[in-house]
Structure formats: structure tokens, C-alpha cells
C-alpha positions in Angstrom: 8.3 -77.5 81.3 6.6 -75.6 84.2 4.1 -74.5 81.6 2.6 -78.1 81.0 -0.7 -77.0 82.7 -0.9 -74.0 80.4 0.1 -75.4 76.9 0.3 -79.1 77.3 3.2 -81.4 77.2 4.0 -81.1 73.5 4.2 -77.3 73.4 5.9 -77.1 76.8 8.5 -79.4 75.5 9.1 -77.4 72.4 9.4 -74.2 74.4 11.9 -76.0 76.8 14.0 -77.2 74.0 13.9 -73.9 72.2 15.2 -72.0 75.1 17.6 -74.6 76.5 18.9 -76.7 73.7 19.0 -74.5 70.7 21.9 -72.6 72.2 23.9 -75.9 72.3 23.3 -76.8 68.7 19.9 -78.5 68.5 17.9 -77.0 65.7 14.2 -76.2 66.3 11.9 -74.2 64.0 10.3 -71.2 65.8 6.5 -70.9 66.6 3.9 -70.1 69.2 1.2 -71.7 71.3 -2.4 -70.8 71.8 -2.9 -71.7 75.5 -5.4 -74.1 77.1 -6.8 -71.2 79.0 -7.9 -69.7 75.6 -9.8 -72.9 74.8 -11.4 -73.1 78.4 -12.4 -69.4 78.3 -14.1 -69.8 74.9 -16.0 -72.9 76.0 -17.1 -71.3 79.3 -18.9 -68.7 77.3 -20.7 -71.5 75.4 -23.1 -74.1 76.8 -21.1 -76.6 78.9 -24.2 -78.3 80.3 -24.9 -80.2 77.0 -21.2 -81.5 76.8 -21.4 -82.7 80.4 -24.8 -84.4 79.8 -23.5 -86.2 76.8 -20.2 -87.5 78.2 -21.6 -88.3 81.6 -24.2 -90.5 79.9 -21.5 -92.8 78.5 -21.4 -96.2 80.3 -17.8 -96.4 81.4 -17.8 -100.1 82.2 -19.6 -101.1 79.0 -19.2 -98.4 76.6 -19.9 -99.2 72.8 -18.4 -97.8 69.7 -21.8 -96.6 68.4 -22.5 -94.8 71.6 -19.0 -93.0 71.6 -19.5 -92.1 67.9 -22.9 -90.4 68.5 -21.5 -88.4 71.5 -18.3 -87.5 69.8 -19.9 -86.0 66.8 -22.1 -83.7 68.8 -19.2 -82.7 71.1 -17.0 -81.8 68.2 -19.6 -79.7 66.5 -20.1 -77.7 69.8 -16.4 -77.1 70.3 -15.8 -76.1 66.6 -18.4 -73.4 66.7 -17.3 -72.0 70.2 -13.6 -72.2 70.4 -12.7 -69.1 68.3 -13.8 -65.7 69.7 -12.9 -62.4 68.2 -10.2 -61.9 70.7 -8.6 -65.3 70.2 -8.7 -64.9 66.4 -7.0 -61.5 66.7 -4.2 -62.7 68.9 -3.5 -65.9 66.7 -3.3 -63.7 63.5 -1.0 -61.2 65.3 1.3 -63.9 66.4 1.2 -65.5 62.9 2.3 -62.3 61.2 5.1 -61.9 63.6 6.3 -65.4 62.9 6.1 -64.7 59.2 8.1 -61.5 59.6 10.9 -63.4 61.3 11.3 -65.6 58.2 10.8 -62.8 55.7 7.6 -64.1 54.0 4.2 -65.5 54.5 5.1 -69.1 55.6 3.4 -72.4 55.9 3.0 -73.7 59.4 2.2 -77.0 61.1 -0.7 -76.7 63.4 -0.5 -79.3 66.3 -2.7 -80.1 69.2 -1.2 -80.5 72.6 -3.5 -81.5 75.4 -2.7 -80.5 78.9 -2.7 -84.2 79.9 -0.8 -85.2 76.7 2.7 -86.7 76.5 2.9 -87.5 80.2 5.1 -90.5 81.2 2.2 -92.7 82.3 -0.1 -92.0 79.4 0.8 -91.7 75.7 -1.8 -89.4 74.0 0.2 -89.7 70.7 -2.1 -89.5 67.8 -5.3 -89.0 70.0 -5.8 -85.4 68.7 -5.5 -84.0 65.2 -2.6 -82.0 63.6 -2.5 -80.2 60.3 0.4 -79.7 58.0 1.3 -77.1 55.4 -1.3 -74.6 56.6 -0.7 -71.2 54.9 -2.6 -67.9 55.4 -4.7 -66.5 58.2 -8.1 -68.1 57.2 -6.6 -71.5 56.9 -4.8 -71.1 60.2 -8.0 -70.1 62.1 -9.8 -73.2 60.4 -7.0 -75.5 61.5 -7.2 -74.2 65.0 -10.9 -74.9 65.2 -10.4 -78.5 64.0 -7.6 -79.1 66.5 -9.7 -78.0 69.4 -12.6 -80.1 68.2 -10.4 -83.1 68.1 -10.3 -83.1 71.8 -13.5 -85.1 71.4 -12.6 -87.5 68.7 -14.0 -91.0 69.3 -10.5 -92.4 70.1 -9.7 -89.6 72.5 -13.0 -90.0 74.4 -12.3 -93.8 74.7 -8.7 -93.2 75.7 -9.6 -90.8 78.5 -12.2 -93.2 79.9 -9.7 -96.1 79.8 -7.0 -93.9 81.6 -9.6 -92.4 84.0 -8.9 -88.8 83.0 -11.7 -86.4 83.6 -12.9 -85.1 80.2 -13.2 -81.5 81.6 -9.9 -81.5 83.4 -8.2 -82.0 80.0 -7.7 -78.7 78.0 -6.3 -78.3 74.6 -3.5 -76.0 73.6 -2.5 -75.6 69.9 1.1 -75.2 68.7 1.8 -73.3 65.5 5.3 -73.9 64.2 7.1 -72.9 61.0 6.7 -75.8 58.6 9.8 -77.7 57.8 10.1 -78.5 54.2 10.6 -82.2 54.5 8.3 -82.7 51.6 11.4 -82.2 49.5 13.6 -83.8 52.2 12.8 -86.6 54.6 11.6 -87.1 58.1 11.0 -89.6 60.8 11.0 -90.6 64.4 13.9 -91.5 66.8 13.9 -93.1 70.3 16.8 -93.0 72.8 16.4 -96.7 73.5 15.6 -99.8 71.5 11.9 -100.0 71.3 11.7 -103.7 71.2 13.9 -104.7 74.0 14.1 -101.5 76.1 17.9 -101.6 75.7 19.1 -98.2 77.1 22.3 -97.6 75.3 21.1 -97.0 71.7 19.5 -94.3 69.7 17.0 -96.0 67.3 16.1 -93.8 64.3 13.7 -94.3 61.4 13.5 -92.3 58.3 11.5 -91.9 55.0 11.2 -89.4 52.1 8.7 -86.6 52.5 6.6 -85.5 55.5 6.9 -87.6 58.6 3.4 -88.6 58.9 3.9 -91.7 56.8 6.4 -92.9 59.3 4.2 -92.1 62.3 1.1 -93.6 60.8 2.9 -96.7 59.4 2.0 -96.2 55.8 5.4 -97.2 54.7 8.4 -99.3 55.7 11.1 -96.7 56.7 14.9 -97.0 56.9 16.3 -97.8 60.3 19.5 -96.8 62.0 21.1 -97.5 65.5 23.8 -95.5 67.1 25.6 -96.6 70.3 25.3 -94.0 72.9 28.4 -94.8 75.2 30.9 -94.9 72.4 29.3 -91.9 70.7 29.8 -89.9 73.9 33.4 -91.0 73.9 34.0 -89.4 70.5 33.5 -92.3 68.2 31.2 -91.3 65.4 29.9 -94.3 63.7 26.5 -95.8 62.7 26.2 -99.0 64.5 23.7 -100.7 62.3 21.3 -99.9 59.4 18.3 -101.6 57.7 17.1 -100.4 54.4 13.2 -99.9 54.1 11.0 -99.9 51.1 9.7 -96.3 51.6 6.9 -96.9 49.1 5.2 -93.6 49.4 6.4 -89.9 49.8 4.0 -87.4 51.4 4.2 -84.0 49.7 2.3 -80.8 49.7 -0.9 -80.8 47.6 -0.6 -77.7 45.4 -3.8 -78.3 43.3 -6.2 -75.4 43.8 -9.1 -77.9 44.1 -7.4 -80.1 46.6 -9.5 -80.8 49.8 -6.3 -81.8 51.7 -3.1 -79.9 52.0 -0.9 -82.9 51.6 -0.9 -86.1 49.4 1.0 -89.2 48.9 3.0 -90.1 45.7 4.7 -93.3 44.8 8.5 -93.2 45.6 10.5 -94.0 42.5 12.1 -97.4 42.5 15.6 -96.0 42.5 15.0 -93.9 45.6 13.4 -96.8 47.4 16.7 -98.8 47.0 19.0 -96.3 48.7 19.0 -94.9 52.3 17.4 -91.5 52.6 20.0 -90.3 55.1 23.8 -90.3 55.0 26.0 -91.3 58.0 26.8 -87.8 59.0 23.0 -86.9 59.1 22.3 -89.9 61.2 25.0 -89.0 63.6 23.8 -85.4 63.8 20.4 -86.6 64.8 21.9 -89.0 67.3 23.7 -86.1 68.8 20.4 -84.1 69.0 18.7 -87.2 70.6 21.4 -87.7 73.2 21.3 -84.0 74.2 17.6 -84.0 74.5 17.6 -87.2 76.7 20.4 -85.7 78.9 18.4 -82.5 79.4 15.2 -84.3 80.3 17.0 -86.8 82.5 18.6 -83.9 84.3 15.4 -81.8 84.9 13.5 -85.0 86.0 16.5 -86.4 88.2 16.1 -89.8 86.5 16.9 -91.5 83.2 14.2 -90.3 80.8 14.2 -92.0 77.3 12.6 -89.9 74.7 10.4 -90.3 71.6 11.5 -87.6 69.1 10.1 -86.5 65.7 12.6 -84.9 63.3 12.6 -83.5 59.8 15.2 -82.7 57.2 14.4 -79.5 55.3 15.2 -80.1 51.6 15.6 -76.3 50.9 18.4 -75.6 53.3 19.4 -79.2 54.0 19.2 -78.6 57.7 17.9 -81.2 60.3 15.3 -80.0 62.7 13.5 -81.4 65.8 9.9 -80.9 65.6 8.6 -82.8 68.7 10.0 -84.7 71.7 8.2 -86.4 74.6 9.1 -89.0 77.1 8.8 -92.6 75.9 5.9 -94.3 77.6 6.4 -98.1 77.2 9.8 -99.3 78.3 10.4 -96.5 80.7 7.4 -97.6 82.8 8.8 -101.2 82.8 12.5 -100.5 84.0 13.4 -102.8 86.9 11.3 -105.7 86.1 12.4 -108.8 87.9 10.9 -111.3 85.6 12.3 -112.8 82.3 9.4 -114.1 80.2 10.4 -116.3 77.2 8.1 -117.6 74.5 9.2 -120.7 72.6 7.5 -122.2 69.5 7.1 -126.0 70.0 5.3 -127.2 66.9 5.7 -126.6 63.2 3.5 -124.8 60.8 3.2 -123.4 57.4 4.4 -119.8 57.1 1.8 -117.6 55.5 3.7 -114.2 55.7 6.8 -112.7 57.5 7.5 -109.2 58.6 9.1 -107.1 61.3 8.4 -108.5 64.8 7.1 -106.2 67.5 7.5 -107.6 70.9 8.8 -111.1 71.8 5.5 -113.0 72.4 3.5 -115.6 70.6 -0.3 -115.6 70.2 -3.0 -117.6 68.6 -6.4 -116.5 67.4 -8.9 -116.3 64.6 -8.1 -113.7 61.9 -10.3 -110.8 61.2 -9.4 -108.8 58.1 -10.4 -105.1 58.5 -10.5 -102.9 55.4 -13.0 -100.2 56.4 -12.8 -99.2 60.1 -16.3 -97.5 60.0 -18.1 -100.5 58.6 -16.1 -103.3 60.3 -15.6 -101.8 63.8 -18.6 -103.7 65.3 -17.7 -107.0 63.8 -14.4 -107.4 65.6 -14.5 -109.8 68.5 -12.4 -110.1 71.7 -9.4 -112.3 71.2 -9.3 -112.1 67.3 -6.1 -111.3 65.4 -6.4 -107.9 63.5 -5.3 -108.1 59.9 -5.0 -104.7 58.2 -3.1 -102.7 55.5 -2.1 -100.2 58.2 -3.7 -98.7 61.3 -4.5 -95.1 62.7 -5.5 -93.8 66.1 -9.2 -94.5 65.0 -8.5 -98.1 65.3 -7.5 -98.2 69.0 -11.0 -99.4 70.3 -10.6 -102.7 68.3 -6.8 -103.0 68.8 -7.4 -103.1 72.5 -9.6 -106.3 72.0 -7.0 -108.0 69.7 -4.7 -111.0 70.5 -2.3 -109.7 67.9 -1.8 -107.5 64.9 -0.7 -108.1 61.3 -0.2 -105.1 59.0 1.0 -104.9 55.4 2.8 -101.6 55.9 4.8 -99.9 58.6 8.0 -100.0 60.6 8.9 -100.6 64.3 7.9 -97.0 65.1 4.6 -96.9 63.3 1.2 -96.6 65.1 0.4 -100.3 65.0 3.8 -101.1 66.5 3.5 -98.5 69.3 0.1 -99.5 70.4 1.0 -103.2 70.2 3.9 -102.6 72.7 1.6 -100.5 74.8 -0.9 -103.4 75.0 1.6 -106.1 75.4 0.6 -108.1 72.3 2.7 -109.4 69.4 2.5 -107.7 66.0 4.0 -108.6 62.6 4.4 -105.4 60.6 5.3 -104.8 56.9 4.1 -108.2 55.7 3.1 -106.6 52.4 0.6 -109.3 51.5 -1.0 -110.0 54.8 -4.5 -108.9 53.9 -4.3 -111.0 50.7 -3.0 -114.3 52.1 -5.0 -114.3 55.4 -8.7 -114.7 55.3 -11.2 -113.7 58.0 -11.8 -116.8 60.2 -8.5 -118.4 59.7 -6.9 -119.8 62.8 -3.4 -118.4 62.8 -0.3 -118.1 65.1 1.8 -115.1 65.4 5.4 -115.8 66.4 7.5 -112.8 67.4 10.0 -114.8 69.5 12.8 -115.3 67.1 14.4 -111.8 66.8 13.5 -109.1 64.4 11.6 -111.2 61.9 8.0 -112.1 62.8 6.1 -115.0 61.2 2.4 -115.7 60.8 1.7 -119.5 60.6 -1.4 -121.3 59.3 -3.3 -122.9 62.1 -2.6 -123.3 65.9 1.0 -124.0 66.6 1.8 -125.2 70.1 4.2 -123.0 72.1 5.3 -122.6 75.7 6.0 -119.7 78.1 8.7 -119.8 80.7 8.7 -117.1 83.4 11.8 -116.8 85.5 12.2 -114.7 88.6 15.6 -113.1 88.2 15.7 -112.1 91.8 15.8 -115.7 92.9 19.0 -116.5 90.9 22.3 -116.9 92.6 25.4 -116.1 90.5 27.8 -119.0 90.4 31.6 -118.7 90.9 32.1 -119.6 87.2 31.4 -116.7 84.9 28.4 -117.5 82.6 28.9 -116.0 79.1 26.5 -116.1 76.2 26.8 -118.0 72.9 25.3 -115.6 70.3 25.5 -115.1 66.6 22.4 -113.3 65.7 22.6 -109.4 66.0 18.8 -109.3 66.0 18.7 -110.9 69.5 21.7 -108.9 70.9 19.9 -106.2 72.8 17.4 -108.5 74.2 19.8 -111.2 75.2 22.2 -108.6 76.9 19.5 -108.0 79.5 19.6 -111.5 80.8 22.2 -111.9 83.8 25.5 -112.6 82.0 29.3 -112.0 82.0 29.5 -111.1 78.3 29.7 -113.2 75.2 31.9 -116.3 75.1 31.4 -117.1 71.5 29.9 -115.0 68.7 30.1 -117.0 65.4 31.2 -114.8 62.5 29.8 -117.3 60.0 26.2 -116.8 61.1 26.5 -113.1 60.2 28.2 -113.9 56.9 25.4 -116.4 55.9 22.5 -114.2 57.1 23.5 -110.7 56.5 26.0 -110.8 53.7 24.9 -114.1 52.0 27.7 -113.8 49.3 31.1 -115.6 49.4 33.7 -113.0 50.3 35.8 -113.9 47.3 32.9 -113.4 45.0 32.3 -110.0 46.4 35.9 -109.2 45.5 35.9 -110.9 42.1 32.3 -111.0 40.8 33.6 -111.4 37.4 34.9 -114.9 38.4 31.4 -116.1 39.2 30.6 -118.2 36.2 26.9 -118.8 36.5 25.0 -115.8 35.1 22.2 -115.9 37.6 24.5 -116.1 40.5 26.7 -113.2 39.1 23.6 -111.0 38.8 22.7 -111.8 42.4 26.1 -110.6 43.6 25.8 -107.4 41.4 22.3 -106.8 42.7 23.4 -107.1 46.3 26.3 -104.7 46.1 24.9 -102.2 43.6 24.6 -99.4 46.2 28.2 -99.8 47.4 31.5 -98.6 45.9 32.4 -102.3 45.5 31.9 -105.7 47.0 34.7 -105.1 49.6 32.9 -102.1 51.0 29.7 -104.0 51.3 31.4 -106.9 53.2 33.2 -104.7 55.6 30.1 -102.4 56.4 27.7 -105.4 56.8 30.1 -107.6 58.8 31.3 -104.7 61.1 27.7 -103.7 61.8 26.6 -107.2 62.7 29.6 -107.8 65.0 29.3 -104.2 66.2 25.7 -104.7 67.2 26.4 -107.7 69.3 29.6 -106.1 70.9 27.6 -102.9 71.8 24.8 -104.7 73.3 27.0 -106.2 75.9 29.4 -103.2 76.3 31.7 -102.9 78.3 31.7 -106.7 79.0 34.0 -108.8 76.9 32.6 -110.1 73.6 34.6 -113.0 72.0 34.0 -113.1 68.2 35.4 -116.1 66.5 36.7 -115.5 63.0 35.1 -117.4 60.2 35.1 -121.1 60.5 33.0 -122.3 57.5 33.9 -125.6 56.0 34.4 -125.7 52.3 31.0 -127.1 51.6 29.4 -124.4 53.7 31.3 -121.7 51.9 30.3 -123.3 48.6 26.6 -122.9 49.6 26.9 -119.0 49.7 26.1 -117.0 46.6 28.9 -117.4 44.1 30.7 -119.8 46.6 31.1 -122.9 44.4 33.6 -121.1 42.1 36.0 -120.4 44.9 35.8 -123.6 47.0 37.5 -127.2 46.8 35.4 -130.2 46.8 36.4 -132.3 49.8 35.4 -135.7 50.9 35.4 -134.7 54.6 35.3 -130.9 55.1 35.2 -131.4 58.9 38.9 -132.0 58.9 39.7 -130.2 55.7 40.2 -126.6 54.5 38.7 -124.7 57.4 39.6 -122.1 60.1 43.2 -120.8 60.5 44.4 -122.8 57.5 42.4 -120.5 55.2 43.6 -117.1 56.5 47.0 -116.9 54.9 46.2 -119.2 51.9 46.0 -117.8 48.4 42.6 -119.2 47.9 41.1 -117.0 50.7 43.6 -114.5 51.9 41.8 -111.6 50.3 38.6 -112.7 52.0 40.3 -112.8 55.4 41.7 -109.3 54.8 38.1 -108.1 54.6 37.3 -109.8 57.9 40.1 -108.0 59.5 39.1 -104.6 58.1 35.6 -105.2 59.5 37.0 -106.1 62.9 39.4 -103.1 62.9 36.4 -100.9 62.1 34.5 -102.3 65.1 37.3 -101.6 67.5 38.6 -98.4 66.1 35.8 -96.4 64.3 33.0 -97.7 66.5 35.2 -97.6 69.6 34.1 -101.1 70.9 37.4 -102.2 72.3 35.6 -104.9 74.4 35.8 -107.0 71.2 38.1 -110.0 71.6 39.0 -112.0 68.6 39.3 -115.8 68.4 41.0 -118.0 66.0 39.3 -121.2 65.2 40.8 -124.7 64.3 44.4 -123.7 64.6 46.2 -127.0 64.1 49.9 -126.2 64.9 52.1 -123.6 66.5 53.4 -122.6 63.2 49.9 -122.0 61.9 49.1 -119.9 65.0 52.2 -117.6 64.3 51.2 -117.3 60.7 47.5 -116.2 61.6 48.8 -113.6 64.1 51.3 -112.3 61.6 48.6 -112.0 58.9 46.3 -110.2 61.3 49.1 -107.8 62.2 49.6 -106.9 58.6 46.0 -105.9 58.4 46.1 -103.7 61.5 45.1 -106.1 64.1 48.1 -106.3 66.3 47.7 -108.3 69.5 48.2 -106.1 72.6 47.8 -102.9 70.7 44.9 -100.7 71.9 44.2 -103.6 74.3 43.5 -106.2 71.6 43.3 -109.7 73.0 43.4 -112.7 70.7 42.0 -116.2 71.9 42.2 -119.5 70.2 39.8 -122.4 70.1 41.0 -125.4 72.0 39.3 -128.1 69.8 42.1 -130.2 68.4 44.0 -132.8 70.5 47.3 -130.8 69.6 45.9 -127.8 71.2 45.7 -129.7 74.5 49.0 -131.5 74.2 50.9 -128.3 73.4 48.8 -126.0 75.5 51.8 -124.4 77.2 53.2 -123.5 73.7 49.8 -122.1 72.4 49.5 -120.1 75.6 52.6 -118.2 74.6 50.9 -117.0 71.5 47.3 -116.4 72.7 45.6 -114.6 75.5 43.0 -117.2 76.2 41.3 -120.5 75.0 37.7 -121.6 74.4 37.4 -125.3 74.6 35.0 -126.4 71.8 33.5 -129.6 73.0 32.0 -130.6 69.6 35.2 -130.7 67.5 37.4 -131.9 70.4 35.1 -134.9 71.0 35.1 -135.6 67.2 38.8 -135.6 66.9 39.6 -137.3 70.2 37.1 -140.2 69.5 37.7 -140.1 65.7 34.1 -139.7 64.9 32.8 -137.5 62.0 30.0 -135.5 63.8 28.3 -135.1 60.5 28.0 -138.8 59.9 24.8 -140.3 61.2 26.0 -143.8 61.0 28.5 -143.3 63.9 26.5 -140.7 65.7 25.5 -142.9 68.5 29.2 -143.2 69.6 29.6 -139.4 69.8 29.6 -138.6 73.6 31.3 -135.6 75.2 31.2 -137.4 78.5 33.4 -140.3 77.4 36.2 -140.9 79.9 38.8 -140.0 77.4 37.1 -136.7 76.8 37.0 -136.0 80.5 40.8 -136.3 80.5 41.1 -134.0 77.6 39.0 -131.5 79.4 40.9 -131.6 82.6 44.3 -131.3 80.8 42.9 -128.2 78.9 41.6 -126.4 81.9 44.7 -127.2 84.1 46.9 -125.9 81.2 45.0 -122.6 81.2 45.3 -122.3 85.0 48.9 -123.2 84.8 49.6 -120.4 82.2 47.2 -117.9 83.9 45.1 -117.8 80.8 41.3 -117.3 80.3 39.5 -120.6 79.7 36.0 -121.1 78.5 33.9 -123.9 77.3 31.2 -123.9 74.5 29.4 -126.6 72.5 26.4 -128.8 72.7 27.9 -131.2 75.3 25.7 -132.1 78.2 27.9 -132.0 81.3 25.0 -131.7 83.9 25.8 -135.0 85.5 29.6 -134.6 85.6 31.4 -133.6 88.7 33.3 -130.3 88.5 36.4 -132.2 89.9 36.2 -134.4 86.7 37.4 -131.3 84.8 39.6 -129.4 87.2 
């Protein structure tokens, strides 16, 4: 890394890793670098005065795209002609022949630019300069080198240096030549050693797609996504935390045609390959191991935590995984330690036009501008408009800087549009597929990225508010404040709000949103009578050994993500508490549920777990929770039993859980129970002998204390958690927990703001 001034950040990083990390198991293909001094010496022999005159003539405070285009073209021609002297050409060819001899044949190489100011922690030059893939032979290599050097003066690079106040003539370009990894017959992607949306520090976030990695970087496709939890991985638990399948529409491969103008091309990915993950778990974990080793090394040499942005590739010829680039992450690493929490909330309602992956957590409003041809449409884009495009490349950055938001048909969370949106602090909705078709130039639209991983574009202007909280002004109360959370997509972000863990994570949210199918229908799809419903079940589980495997994986990943986000704080996950009518609304559900007049006090909670109608489904819940605690190593998971009516039922549930490998007390497992039935309060001393803690559910406890069906609108006005009888119930519950030295929490929609604490305690 001491050679950054000589070969730029990218090449210095590759040299650092090749020397220090290859010996401990990180695979990196060999290569060599042409130094920035070579570039500088060659241009000194040419006419520098013309370049100075052109670049100094740009109005830095009021630069125009047309002015930069004219200057850039002349500069590139000058550098292209001057950068290769006979001596430089000789040295490049000698080094290339040596590299070929190491691998036993004339090889293809990747030729990548590495500016001396590139990849620094306070400036991401990613994508500013050109790189060339699958370059083979000495003549092609010299041509690629010329084009890399000339790319120091691309329009985007000139504009970026002006914005960052870099001196054009203090930035030199080095060029790295590395053996090409055959990911054209494998796959490739990008990984970060943090969550790119929230800045959560304890995850490796990995994206992957078939073919060369440029499609992932450029956002030309929607990649597969994977998360690995770093603390438990370091402790020896090798498990993928969460995965999301992407469409992977295109595969970039070598262009073998003799008449081809470009060395690579895109082909449509076959449908069957789009529908399966392009990496297996063992490969994801190998890459996570590489990422953690790289982060650890750079954090050590920089004496502070250094999150990394890493490019990787899987060579399909030897099935080996390689790191091809690594640089410090430049967005969240600059924001660590922020004292403010900014929350955007949508107030109004609007018609959703398209949905996609949310980038950022903001909301913005503006007129749409659909851009299909950057050269033709560049000048038409106005400050404050919302950019609508199929995808973006570094050439688009001059107009992206003026945008209020970005909507792109294609791309994942690590594509170019997403990276720039984060850097600019604007919301983006990526991977909408039909954004350019359904949104017209001039439409007033609202981009909402405040609701988790899904971003929505609404028709018209929808009202919203921004709350800005100074966290440094908050005083922690004596009472522990825990989070109610059921959405894994919000877990990393929410975990960074001051908290004492998760007091209630509702399993039914994960089942309804991530699994969507009734657990019994997954086990017995043949018993789903309606053909359309049965086909939905079969389609959902087609890439799994069976429905049980699908349920266990999806449920464990949803719960595991929430549990990991708050590690090592306690996370209380409530076992499923759907009512029969809610279970019936799941895919295939009506063939496995009873029709009840009042599901609120019917077949729900603990009564289901050992019952023949659901015991197989509950076994899958237990298997998923066992996987979270044992395979994932997330022993901060606490389980909670809902709607447990009697002591006998409590004992039956604990026995059933034990049969499925969840034994209270073993490996530190705690089991809580909901205190939401008057009998739980009356017999709290007896329930305390069975369970480790209680969560007082004010909604159901009020319903059953006052005898009011909380789903019935007619009697709703009488539903009041602050009723004097309810205050007595709450006091008895809290005192019972204190008497038995058991954890007690309270959750629900009850408004107790005007109640004195001594009312309860």
C-alpha cells in the first residue's frame, strides 16, 4: 500500500493482497502494473501546454456538458498518441510474456486503469476510467493500454475531478494487467463488508450473476444477493444468513467472432438458470471468508475499521473463486458516528406505478425525465427532476448529480445507479423492469424508499414528513426499551436506533411475507384441492428438495436476519399466532383450516402446536428456530409461546418443543410466554415455574378482560387499555413477574402515556 502514489489505489491494493493474503488462503490471479511514472514520462515528452490550456479554460463554477465534451475529446486524442513510447511498449510486452509463461500458454488478461487518486476513502473514482476484458496478444494489449491512459480524460473523469477539487495534472494513471478469470463460464459479482443501505457493520453483503462481473457493476441485471453474519462466522458458525434470488437476465461472455468490434458480449440467460442461485452456500461462505480476511487486514494497517468494496469472480474452468479488486467503501465509512436519526414517513396515499429495490431510506418528489440516449438527452435534464432510465453508467453522472431521485429498470443494490444514489444522498428505485414504459417525461411522481427493501414510485405528489432526531440529546430511561419488529428488511436499519434488543418479533409476518404458503400445504401439496393453488405451491418450492426444506430455510433466514441485526442483544421471537381465518388466507390454507365464528378466541397459539391439525407445521417452526440457534450460532434468540391458556397446555408445548430439539435451558435457551389471558395473570406464579419470562400483550389482555372482540367495529369504542380493570391486571402481572424474579415486558397498541407508573407497579 506504500506504492499508491506509484501505481494507484487499485493496483497497490492488488499487490498488497497478493503478498499478504494469498499465503492465508485468499486466491488472487497474478499480474503486473505499468506505473504512473511511465504515463507521466511519456506525456512530458509530448506537448503539455495544450492540455493545460484546454483544461484551465473550463469554468469550474459554471461548467457545461458541451464544454467538457469538447475538451475531453482533444485531451484523449493527445494522450492516446503520446502514452506509448518504444521503451514502455518493450517493457509491457516483456512482462506479458513472463505472465504467460507462468500459466503455460498465451493468456487473456484484464487491463484495468488505476489512477493515483483512485479508490481513496474520501473519493470513489469507481467507474471513472476505462477497463478492458479478455485482451489477448501483444498488439491488443498495447491498444488497451493506450485507451486506459486516454480514459483519464473522459468527460465523467474531468467533471468528477473538478467537483472533488483534484488537480488534473496531479492525477496520474497506472494500468494493471491481470490474468483473466474465466467467469464467462462461471459467475462474478461484488461484495461489501457492511450492509450498503443501512451501514450495518456486522454483515458481508454479496451480489452474484452469471458471466463476467461488468453486468453486476453496471447494473445491467438484477443479481442474486446473500448476507453472512460476521460475528458468528468468526465464531465458527458457517451459515448463510439470508439470500434473495435475482433475475440475472443477461450473461456477459467472450465475443469469439473474428469480426467483433468488442471483446465481450451479452447473451440472454436461459430461464431455468435465472430461477436458481448461481452460487452454492459453500461458495458464498468461501467468499465471506475472503471478505473478512481482507477487511481485517486493511483495518489493521489503517488502525481503524475499514469496510471494503470487493470484486470477485468464479472461474468456470477450475471452479475456483478469485478476488480481482478491493478498495475501501466510500459511503457509509465516511458517515460512521452520525449523531442524527432522520426518518421519512409517507403521509398521503397514491397510485403505485412501479416497484423495485429501494436504495436509501428517503422520499422525494419531482418531475420525471425519461432518458434513453445520454448523448442526445444530456442537455435536456433539469435540476430537481427524477431520472428514469433502463440503467446507468459512469457517463451519466453529470445529470445524476442534478437529480432528485433515480428510477432504473435494471440493476441490484451494488449497481452503478445505486452506488451513485447513495453517494449523492438521493433515493433510487432499482430493478423496476417497466419504469421507462410506465412513466412519461413530465409526470409528477413520488419516490418512496422509506419502507424497507422495496421502493415504490407513486403517481403524483404524495405528502410526506421528515423527522430529525439528535440522538445525543436522548437520556436512557431506567426501563429497557426494546423494539417490536417483524420485517427482516428493516432489521439492520432499526438495530442502529438506541435500543435494548427486540421485545417482540412476530413470526407470522415472516410466514405471510416470505413464505406465503400454509405450512401444512408445503408438507402435503397433494391435499390442496384447487388446481391453481396447488400449482402456486409447486412453483414456489420447485428449487427445493421439498416444501419442508423451503419452509425451514426461509423462516430461519427471516428470523436469523432480525436476530443477527441486534446481536448479541436479546431477540424475543414469538412462535406463530395466526388465527384460523388468517392461516386460511395463505396459499393452500383453506384446505387445512377450520371455519370459526370467532377466531380471536379459537384455534390459535399454543393450542395448535401439539394438535394433529398442525403439529407437522409446528415441527417445521421448531426446526427453523433450531437452525437459527445452532447452525447460525445466534444464541441470543429467545422463543415465546403465544396465547397459552392453561398450565397443562404450557407443559404440553414445552414437551413438544423438546421433542423437536428445543429444550429449555440447553445451550442457554430461554422460553417466554405471552401474558395476554386473564388466567395467565391469575396463575402467574404457576406459569413462572414453566417459563423464563413474560410479555404482557395489552391488545388481547384488554379484549379478554373487558369481553370485547377487538375485531368487532360495533363494540370498538369500549375497547380501552386504560380501563381501571385493565390497570389492575397490568399491576398484578408486573408484580407477579417481580415476585418470581422473571423478565417482564409489555407490547401492544395501548396508549399509556398519561398513566402514572405506580398505576402498574
